C-alpha positions in Angstrom: 54.1 19.9 88.2 54.9 23.5 87.7 58.4 24.6 87.6 59.8 28.0 87.8 62.8 29.7 86.9 63.5 33.5 88.5 66.4 33.9 85.8 69.3 35.9 87.5 69.5 38.7 84.2 71.4 40.8 86.8 69.7 43.9 86.3 66.0 43.1 85.0 63.2 40.3 85.0 63.1 37.6 83.1 60.9 34.5 84.6 60.5 31.1 82.7 57.5 29.2 83.6 57.2 25.1 82.4 54.4 23.0 83.1 55.2 19.0 83.0 53.0 15.9 82.7 54.4 12.6 82.6 57.9 13.5 82.4 57.5 16.1 79.4 56.4 19.8 79.0 53.1 20.6 78.2 53.1 24.1 78.5 56.2 27.2 78.4 56.0 30.5 79.2 58.5 33.3 79.4 57.7 36.9 81.3 59.9 39.5 79.9 63.5 38.9 78.6 65.9 40.6 80.9 68.4 43.2 79.6 70.5 43.8 76.7 73.7 44.1 78.4 74.9 41.9 81.1 77.7 42.6 83.4 79.6 40.5 85.8 81.1 42.8 88.8 82.1 39.6 90.8 84.2 36.5 89.4 81.6 34.4 91.0 78.4 35.9 89.5 76.1 33.4 87.5 74.4 36.1 86.0 72.9 34.7 82.4 71.1 36.6 79.4 67.5 34.7 79.3 67.8 33.2 75.8 71.0 31.6 76.7 69.5 30.4 80.0 66.8 28.9 77.9 69.4 27.3 75.4 71.1 25.9 78.5 67.7 24.1 79.5 67.8 22.5 76.7 64.3 24.7 75.3 64.2 24.9 71.5 60.4 26.1 71.7 58.4 28.9 73.6 54.8 28.6 73.9 54.2 32.0 74.9 56.4 35.1 75.7 54.9 37.9 77.5 56.3 41.4 77.9 55.1 43.4 80.7 56.1 46.6 79.6 58.9 48.7 77.2 61.9 49.2 79.9 65.5 48.0 78.9 65.5 45.7 81.6 62.5 44.0 80.8 62.6 43.9 76.9 66.3 44.5 76.2 67.5 40.7 76.2 64.3 40.1 73.5 66.6 39.5 70.6 68.7 36.9 72.5 65.5 35.1 73.0 64.6 35.0 69.7 67.8 34.0 68.4 68.0 31.1 70.7 64.4 29.7 70.9 61.6 29.5 68.8 58.4 31.8 70.2 54.9 30.8 69.2 53.4 34.0 70.2 54.3 37.0 72.0 52.0 39.2 73.9 52.3 42.9 74.6 50.4 46.0 75.0 52.2 47.6 72.2 53.8 46.3 68.7 55.5 48.8 66.4 53.7 49.7 63.5 53.6 47.1 60.6 56.1 48.8 57.6 57.5 51.3 59.5 60.7 52.4 58.1 61.7 55.6 59.5 64.9 55.8 61.4 64.5 56.1 64.9 66.7 59.4 66.4 70.1 58.8 68.0 69.0 58.7 71.8 72.3 60.9 72.6 72.3 63.3 70.2 68.4 63.9 70.3 68.8 66.4 73.2 65.9 64.5 75.2 66.4 63.8 79.0 67.2 60.6 80.4 63.6 59.3 80.4 63.3 60.2 76.7 66.5 58.8 75.6 65.1 55.8 77.5 62.1 55.3 75.4 64.0 55.6 72.2 66.8 52.8 73.1 64.0 50.6 74.1 61.6 51.4 71.3 64.7 50.5 69.4 65.7 47.3 70.6 62.1 46.6 70.3 62.0 46.9 66.4 65.2 45.6 65.8 64.6 42.1 67.3 60.9 41.8 66.0 62.4 42.6 62.4 65.0 40.3 62.7 62.6 37.3 63.3 59.9 38.8 61.2 59.5 35.5 59.0 59.4 32.9 62.3 55.7 32.7 62.1 55.4 34.2 65.5 51.9 35.4 66.6 51.9 38.7 67.7 48.7 39.4 70.3 48.3 42.9 70.9 46.3 43.6 74.9 44.5 46.6 74.5 44.4 47.0 78.2 40.7 47.7 78.5 39.9 44.5 80.2 41.7 41.8 82.5 42.2 38.7 80.3 42.3 34.9 81.2 43.8 32.2 79.0 43.4 28.5 79.9 46.7 26.9 77.9 46.3 23.8 79.5 43.9 21.8 81.9 45.0 22.7 85.3 46.5 26.0 84.5 45.2 29.5 84.0 46.9 32.8 83.4 45.2 35.9 84.1 47.0 39.0 82.7 46.0 42.4 84.8 46.1 46.0 83.4 46.5 49.7 85.0 43.9 52.2 83.7 43.1 51.5 80.3 43.9 55.3 79.4 47.5 54.7 79.5 47.4 52.2 77.1 46.1 54.3 74.2 48.8 57.0 75.3 51.2 54.8 75.1 50.0 53.6 71.8 49.4 57.3 70.4 53.2 58.3 71.6 55.1 55.3 70.3 53.4 55.5 66.8 54.4 59.0 66.8 58.0 58.2 67.6 57.9 55.4 64.7 56.5 57.9 62.6 59.8 60.3 63.3 58.0 63.0 65.4 59.5 63.3 69.3 57.8 65.5 71.8 60.1 66.5 74.5 57.3 67.2 76.8 55.4 64.3 76.1 58.1 62.1 76.6 59.5 63.1 79.5 55.7 62.6 80.9 55.3 59.0 79.4 58.8 58.0 80.8 57.2 58.7 84.7 54.1 56.6 83.5 55.8 53.3 82.1 56.2 51.3 85.5 52.2 52.0 86.1 51.5 50.8 82.8 53.3 47.3 83.7 51.3 44.5 82.9 50.5 41.8 86.2 50.3 38.4 85.7 48.8 36.1 88.2 49.1 32.0 87.6 46.5 29.7 89.1 47.8 25.9 89.3 46.0 22.9 91.2 44.5 25.8 93.8 48.0 27.7 94.0 48.4 31.1 92.8 51.8 32.6 91.7 51.8 36.4 91.1 54.5 38.3 89.0 54.2 42.1 90.2 56.0 43.4 86.7 57.1 47.0 87.9 53.9 48.0 89.1 53.9 50.2 92.2 52.0 49.1 95.2 49.5 51.6 94.6 48.5 50.3 91.5 46.8 47.2 93.3 44.6 49.1 94.9 41.3 48.9 93.3 42.3 45.0 92.8 40.4 42.2 94.8 43.8 40.4 95.7 43.7 36.9 97.5 46.4 35.4 99.2 49.6 33.6 96.8 51.8 31.1 97.3 54.7 32.7 95.4 55.3 36.7 94.8 57.9 37.8 92.2 58.1 41.2 94.3 57.2 44.2 92.1 59.4 46.9 90.8 62.9 45.1 92.1 61.4 45.7 96.0 61.9 49.8 95.6 60.6 51.6 98.4 57.3 52.1 96.2 56.9 48.5 95.1 55.4 46.9 97.9 53.2 47.9 101.0 51.8 46.5 104.4 47.9 46.6 102.9 49.4 44.7 99.3 51.2 42.0 101.6 48.4 41.9 103.8 46.3 40.8 101.0 48.5 38.4 99.3 50.4 36.8 102.3 53.1 34.9 100.3 54.5 32.1 101.3 57.5 32.8 99.2 58.9 35.7 97.5 61.2 36.5 94.9 63.1 39.5 94.0 64.7 40.2 90.4 67.7 42.7 91.2 71.2 43.1 90.4 73.5 42.8 93.8 75.1 45.8 92.7 72.2 48.4 92.2 73.2 51.8 93.7 69.7 52.9 94.1 68.2 50.7 96.8 66.8 48.5 94.9 66.0 46.0 96.9 65.2 48.5 99.5 66.3 47.2 103.1 62.9 48.5 104.6 60.8 46.4 102.1 62.9 43.1 102.3 62.3 43.4 106.5 58.7 43.8 105.5 58.4 40.7 102.6 60.4 38.5 105.8 57.5 39.5 108.2 55.4 37.5 105.6 57.0 35.4 103.6 58.7 32.4 105.2 61.3 32.4 102.2 63.1 35.5 100.4 65.2 34.7 97.5 66.9 37.1 95.5 67.7 36.4 91.7 71.8 37.7 92.1 74.0 37.6 94.8 72.3 40.4 97.1 74.2 41.4 100.3 72.3 43.2 103.0 73.8 42.8 106.3 71.2 41.1 108.4 68.7 40.4 106.0 70.3 38.9 103.0 73.5 36.5 102.3 74.8 36.5 98.7 73.8 33.5 96.6 75.2 32.8 93.5 72.8 31.1 91.0 71.5 31.1 87.5 68.1 31.3 88.6 65.8 30.9 92.0 64.1 27.4 90.6 60.6 26.7 92.6 58.6 23.6 91.7 55.0 23.3 93.3 52.5 20.7 92.8 
């Protein structure tokens, strides 16, 4: 059995995948870690940090953690996860250079526009978490982005990691290495801030002939060059923003179930009503990690995770 928990981290993404066999876990995977700051706008809210959710589930060790990209709502909770469970391996498209001691500029005093400040905050969170657990024996696997990767962690489960344009990951390394070396370029960081979502990793799990697609924060156009086939479950890309999904994308995937990872109180139309309406045309079930209220489209549901299982 494959169990999926799309964790209610409020604003952000974190999904736990566990394969069970004969009543025991044979493989565990976490995709993203959620945000480092959690607010509860509603006393009924069941938002939870990703690491705290893992601990409540009795998980002491993860076989694999995949970071799709370096926005705060995806990697901000990394320290909380590493503090609560042992992670055997982290896969990501970038890791800070070893031995880099240069202090990052204070985002608020940097004079950078918001995208630049966001990059500084996120790189600080990434380095802090990895440095705090540098002696834990975590294997760090760098994903270069020049080709898709197929993993076979168990006999029944395969994990395909898909990338955007290879040049994105070379540019990402160049910019991030410079920042960790103490060099910030206003124009370069502003430009890259607009590219972070299209560099997001996308993941497709296959289990007993049933596929689950995790869209990360990739926009719908990112998938245009991919050979897409139907899936059973779709983690909707980019919090169901207006650019996240289109009819062509859903025509190819035709998910039975769609899950939107999103905070209920986002002010930026995520989830966008038009996208939720489109999802409902294709998927029998549309779930939200948080208590989203869209009249005529979604009623608030209070839960720590959207829990799904497939045989």
